[in-house]
N, C-alpha and C positions, 0 to 999 in steps of 0.2 A: 596483427589486427588490433586496431585501437578499441577502447572500451565502448565507444558509440556504435561500432559495427557489431559488437557482441550482443547488444541490447535490442530487444524488440521495442518498437515505438509504442508508447502508451497513448492511446487515443480513445479511451473508454470513458464512461460516465464518471462523475464525481463520486458516486456511491462506491464504485469499485476501488478507486484510489483510497477512499476512507477505509474500506474493508482490508485492503492490503497493508495500509499503514498500521492498523490495529494489530495485525499478525506480527509485523516487525517489532512493534513496541512491546507486545506481550513477550516476545522472545528476549528482548533486551531494551530496557528503557533508554531512550535516545533523544537527541535534539534534531531540529528540522533538517539541517544540512546533511548530517549523518544519515538520516532516514532517506533523503534523496539518493545518496550514494548507495545505500543498501538496496533500494528499489532496483537500481541499475545492476547491482551484483546478482540480483534474482532474475535478471533478464527483462526488466521493464525500465524504461526511461521516459521522461517527460519530453515532448517534442521540443526541438531547439527553437529559440526565439526569445523575444523580450518577455520577461516574467515567467520563464519556465519553472524556476524554483518556487515562484509565488503560488503556483497551483498546489504544491505540497503544503505550503503554509496556510493557504485558504482551507484545505481539507483538515489540517490540524485544528484550525480555529473552529470549524464546524463540529468536529468531534468533541472539542472542549465545551462548546456551547450546549451540546446534547448530553453532556455529563458522561461521555464514553471514555474520555481520557482526562487526566489531570496532570499537573506539572509541579516540579520543585525547581528552584533556581540553583544552578551550579555557579557558585561565585568564585570557584578556583580558577576559572578562565576569564580572560578579558577580551571582549565584554562578557558579562554573565550570560548564561544560556538557560533556556527552559529545557528541562529534561522531562520528557513525557512518559507517563506510565498509564496502563490500562486500568479502568475501574471495573467494578462488578457489572455495571450496565454495559460496558464495552465488551466484557467477556460474553454476556448474553447475545450481543450482536454478532460476535465471532461464531457462536454456536449456530445461529441462524444462517450465517454465511456459509459455514461448512456444509450444512444440510442442503442449501441451495446449490452449491457447487457439486456435491455428490450426485444430485439429481441431474444436473446439466452434463456431468461426465457420462452418465448412462445414455442420455439422449445423443451426445456426440459420438460415443462408441457405436451406437446403432447406425448412425449415418456413415461413419468411417467404414464399417463392415459392408454396408450396401455399396459404397463407392468402390471398395476393393473387389466386390463381386462383379462389377461392371467395367473393370479395366481390362 
């Protein structure tokens, strides 16, 4: 099975991709292309087509503009790359995201249990 078949298609809002990128960057400061690959490793991929990686870079730009991530240049590679890291403001956003997801998990579990009762 190739990696595209292992990944779920990412067709969610830009907010969600930003939240997911923050989690990956907090785990390990990374550059854009690597973050795209790590999303896929976690079971999420950007839909195929023109500009698929551009979606990740737009999300990174949004996070940077909001002060939730910052970067240092890695000049050891050619061309130089931006290595993103999470700021304190980004960590606050992650805390809110965790809380929201925990609430959604409860709601989804309730629906799953109801569905199982009626199969």
